[in-house]
N, C-alpha and C positions, 0 to 999 in steps of 0.2 A: 633482540640481538644487535640491532643497529643503533641503540641508544647511546653507545659509547660510554664515556665517563659520566657518572651520575651527578651531573651539575643540576643546579636549581632549574635551569631552562630545560634540560633534557627530561627531568622528572615531571615538570609542569606539562610538557608536550604529551608525555605518557598518560598523565592524569586526564588531559583533555580527551584523549582517545577513549579512555575507560568510561568517562562520563557520557560521551557520545554513544558508546555501545551498550551501556547499562540498560536502557529501555528495551533493547532488542534481546535481552537474555531469554525471555520465554520462547522466542523464535529460534534461538540457538539450541536450547534444550530439546525443542521439537524437531530439530534437523532441517528447518526451513531456511535458516541462515547458516551457511557453512563457510569455512575458511580453508584456503590452500596456501602453500608456501609462496612467498613473494620472490624467491630466489630463482632467476632464470639466466642461463648462460646466453650472453649476447656478444657477437663478434664486434671488433673495433669499428669496422665500416658501418654496421647497422647502428651502433651507438652514436656515431658521428651524425648519421642521417637523422636519427631521432632527435638529437639535440638541435639540429638545424630546423626541424619542424617546430620544436618548442620555441626557438628564437623567433621564427617567422610569426607564429601564432601570438606570442607575447607582444610583439610590435603592433599587431593589428588590434588586439584587445586593449592595449594601453591607450590607444586613441579614444576608446569609448569610456574607460574607467579611471583614467589618471586623475581626474578632478574629484573623484569620490574619496580619495585618500587625503586625510588631514593629519599632519604630524604636529603635535603641540609639546613644548617643553614644560615639564613640571617644576613648580617652585622648589620642591624638595629634592630635585635632581632627577635625571633620566627624562623620559618622554612617554607620551601616550599617542596612539594612532587610532583615529576614528575612520572606520572603513565605509561609512555611508551605506549605499545599496550594493556594495561589493558582495556581501553575504546576506542571506535571508535566514533568520533575522540578523540585523546589524550586529557587528562584533567590535569591541574595543580592545586593542592590544596595548599591553603595558611593558615597558622595558624593565629589566632587572637591575640595570646599573643605577647607581646613585651618585650624587656629586656632579663633577664636571665630566660630561661625556660628549662624544660627537653625535649630534642629532642629525639624522639623514634628512634630506629634503623630501617633500611629499612625492615628487616624481621618482626619486631613487627608491623609496620604500615601495611605491606602487609597482615599479618595474620588477623589483625583487620578489614581491608577493605574487604578482601575476605569473611570473616565470615558474615559481614553485607550484602554484595551483594548476597551471596548464600542464606541467610535467607530470604531476600526479594523476590528473584525470586522463591524459593520453595513455599513460602506462596502464591505468586501470581499465580503460576501454580495450586495450590490447588483450588484457587478461579476459575481459568479458566475452570477446569474440571466440576464445577457445572453449568457453563453457556455455555459450549461448545465454549469457546472463545480461542483466540490465545495470546501467550505471546511475547511481544516485549521488547528488551533491547539493549542498546548501550554498555553493559558491557560484554566483552568476557569471563571474569572470572565467571560471573553469569551464562552464558549459559554453560560454561564448568562444573559448578556445577550441572546443570540439566542433562548433559550427564553422569556425574559420577553416579547420582541417577538412571539413566536408564541402567548403566553398559556399556556405550559406549564411555567413555572418552579415547581418544588416549593417548599413554604413554608419548609422548613428545610434545614440542612446535611446532616442525616442522610438526609432524604428525597431530597436531590439526589444523594448518594452511591449510594443504592439505585437511583435513576433511571439514573445513569451505569453502574453495575455490570450492570443488567439489559440494557443495550444494548452491552456490551463482550464481544467474543469474538475469539479468535486462531485463525487458520487454521494447522493443523499444518505446520511447516517453512516455509511461505510467509512467515509473519510474521517469520521469522529472517533472511530474505534482505536483503542490502544492495542499493543501487540498481543496481550493476553486475550482480549476480546476478539481479535482477528482469528486466533486459534479456535476459540469457541465457535465463531461464525463458520470457519472451515469445516468443523465437525458437524454442526447442526444443519448446515445448508450444503453438505457435500455433494448431493445429487444435482443441485442446481448450478453449482459453480462452473462445471465445464461449459455449459451453454452461455453462462454469464461471461466467461472469459472470451468466448468467440464473439459475442456482441461487442465487447470492449475492443477487441482486435480490429474488427471491421470499422468501428467508429473512429479509431485513432490511426488508421492506415493513411500514409501520405500519398497524395495524388500529384505526382510530379514534384514541383517545388512548393506546393501549397498543401496544408493539411485539410482533412475533411472536417472543418470546424462545424459546418452545418450538421454533419452526421453525428458529431459528438453532442451537439445541443439536442438533436432529435433523440439520441440515445437516452439522455436524462429524462426527457418527457415520456418516452416509451416505457422506460423502467418504472417511473412513478405511476403511470396509468396501469401497467401490468401488475405492480405490487398492490394497488388498490383493488384491482379485479380479483387477484388471487386471494387476498385477505377476505373479501366479501364472499367468495365462493367457499372458502374454508369455513367461514362463520355459518353459512347456510347449511353446509353438510354436517357440521357439528350439531346444529340445532335440530335438523331432521333426524340425525342418528340418535340423539338423546331421546326424542319423542318416540321413535320406533322402538328403541330398546325398552322404554318405560311401558309401552303398550304390550310388547312381546312378553316381558317378564310378568305382567299382570295376567296374561293368558296362561303362561307357564305355571304361575301360582295356582290358578284355578285347576289346571291339570293335575298338579301335585295333590291338591285337596281332594279332587275326584278320585285319584289313585289311592289316597289314604282311606277314603270311605269304601271304595269298591274292593274290599279285601278278598271277596269271593271271585273277583274277576281281575286278578293282578296282571295277567298277560295282556288282557284287553286294555287296561288302563295304561300300561307301559307303552303299548303300541300306539296309543293316542298321543303320547308325549314325543315319540321319535320324529314325526314330521315337523313339530314345532322346533325341536332342537336343531334339526337339519336346516330349517329356515333361518335360524339365528346364525348358524355357521356361515351359510351362503351370504347373508347380509353383511356379516363382518368382513368377509373376504372382498366383497364388492366395494364396500365403503373404504377399506384400506387401499384398494387398487385405485379408486378415484382420487383419494387424498394424495397418494404418491405421485400421480400424474401432475397434480398441482405443484408439488414440492420440487419438481425438476425444472420448473419454469424460472428463467433468470430473475423475474420480479420477486421471487421468494427470498432471494439473497437480501434484498432491501428490507423485506418484512422481518427477517431474523435479526438484521443489524439494528433495526428500530426497536425490536423487543429487547435485545441485549442492552442497548442504551437505556431503555426505560427501566429495566430491572437494576441497573447500576446506580440510579439516582434515588 
């Protein structure tokens, strides 16, 4: 609705959004990713205060990212913009104009781009607070704008990189799953995911102005060790169960043979089978109960993620 006239630039922006959202289609169909209307009534005073916050954050972020933007004139006309580490991964912008056009300076373009990114992410963060949602962005400048708003923006680019690195960690195997595989993991490890989330929450909780980086590192080690332990225990239980059932069915087969021979004592033969059948039922219930206890442990999430990746290759 906000695209306005269908110019090449407007259609291209729309296509960029579609391409970015396409990988999330399985999550949309499953109801994990949902959308709400972006239209919100805002009074003039609140709007002015919001724009003032955007301007303040833009000035602060510009000091860190202004040198990342490089504007280059194209021989065929127009210009291209290299964004450096402004986005992850880096993005190159192309102008649609050809021939003789006014080429903005790198600082002018950087200021305009940062203001746009900061405005979008602060508005999105406002929405997220209403729905208790999380904010995702591939724009380091936008995230830096949020840090400035919280009063936690590091003074320089080096400090910002250290700040980002100290808060970044990847979960083994889970981080490699695509959206469709994430849905499969949610289904196959549904009983383990609640405890898994609690562990993540504790490991990524901020302690004052500093994150629990040691806790996040310990989390990865603990999950890896727990996953190896759970896989070993499941393997042992499957092996023992298979051996038990093989022996039990052998005994049951002898009982059936005896029952077939003892036609004159059918009730006695059948009575001999009932304890064996009961034993099998009880063993099955006990085995399933023990297995389910293992499948609720957080490490089981990593096991299923690893299995899903293995089956995908």
